[in-house]
C-alpha positions, 0 to 999 in steps of 0.5 A: 217814546212810541210803542213798537209793532212788527208786521210780517208777511211770510210767503212760500220763498221769503218772509219780510218783516218790518219793524216800526213804531206807532208814529208810522216810522219804519225802523228796520225791514229784514228778509228771511226764509219762506214759512213752511210749517207743513214741511218744518213744522210750526215750532220751527217756523215760528222760532225763525220768525222770532229770530227774524224779529230779534234781527230787525230789533238789532238792525234798528240799534234797539236791544232784542229784548225791547218790548213789542207792543203788537205784532201781525204775522200773515203767514203762507201755509197757515190755511186753516183756523186751527193752524192760526191758533197754533202759530199765534199760541206758539208766537205768544210763548216766544214772546214776540209782541204783548198782542199777536194776531196771525192770518194766512198771507193772502189777507196781507195782500187784501189789507194792503191793497183794499182801503176799505178792508173787503174784497178779493186778494189773489197771492201768486208768488212761488205757489197760489192762494186767494181769500175774499172778505165780504162788506159784512165781515164774512170771508171765504178762502180755499183749503189749499193743501196742494194737489190733493186739493186741486190747487195749481198755479204760482211760479213754481207750477209754471216753471214745472209745467215749462219744463214738462212741456219742454221734455214732451217736445222732445220725446214726440208727445208735444209741439215744439217750443223754444223753452227746450233751448232756453230752460237748460241754460239757467242751470248750465246744463245742455238739455231739459232731459238733464235737467229733470234727471238732476232733479230726479237725482236730488242735484237740483232742489225742486224749489229751484226750478222756481227760477225758470218761470220768468223764461216761460213768461218771456217765451210767452210773450215773445210769441211761444204758443206752448209757453203762451198756453202755460201762462193762459192756464195761470190766468184761468185758475186765478180767474177761477179762484175769484169767481168762485169766491165772489160766488160763495159770498154772493158778491158777484152783483157788487162792484168788488175790488180784486187785489192781485200780489205776489211775484207772477201778478206784480212783475208786469207780465202783461199777457197774464194780466190781459188774459185775467182781465178778459175772463173776469169781464166776461164772467164777474164783470163787476170785478174791479182788478187792481195790481198791488203797488206796494209789498204785501207787508204793508198790509201786515203793518196795517194790521199791527198799527191797528192792533196797537191803537195807532192813528190812521195818519201812521198807517199812511205814513208807514204805507207810503214809506214801504211803498217807496223803499226797496226791499231787501234784496229786491230790484227796484220799484215800480211807479204807482199809478197805472200800469202799461195796460191801463190797470189801476194800481192800488195806491 
């Protein structure tokens, strides 16, 4: 009987866990809450991951005590080497797998989208982060502690910026924007001021604002100048992160894959992609931006299969299955190939 492996992509808002075997067969795919050890603690985070693994085993019709040969955990908010080591110790103690590797979730995007295992990866989901690996093995990343380390971006930042701009438009500090009309509708309220007051009072969780991001993107695509400025700010930040990493690893003069993953980059927001492309063409012309065509958990499962010593054909088989399958609770998959503006997808 083939050995079992687990690949985990833990984002800010959700965690995908895939259980497979070393022949590359997908046995189950489950989804849970995001990984937030910075607010919940590493023990609570790893225990939740262990429970999610047991759920996957049960869904596959296997006993919860079935041995897993290798587990690869790519986790958001695990940004430092010390945190990776702590998470690995905790997961090993919980017995999730015989061999366990832990990395930041940006590297799952790189592993899934860069076939040679090196390049730059950007994750822009609820939050934002980026990392890079040199062909020689050196790596670079950001401290990524939020505002205190100069970080801005992701869907939640876009949503908060949109809400703030809409309030400013009403009190005279900013230009007019359709966001004043469109954002409060999501929460069934009459005004953006009412939304802001509800957030301040704890009646609406700050994280719930993330749902406003698609409205900001839609307004930008429909010509709203204020919303467009917010989307372009996100594109500027992504391009800045990419060029900074290329410069740090001395790759600006090397043709380098740049893999773009996460909801705000994989959901066909063409204005954002166009802006990133224009910035990179001017500042890092040898960078090759690619939109990830598969869920990032494919990168985690590839790492787990390598750790277990599975053959390359098993990796290819599992990646193909993940690319073709609808994730738990997600919308229909997009076809691989070229996106609407000609950017290559990674498949």
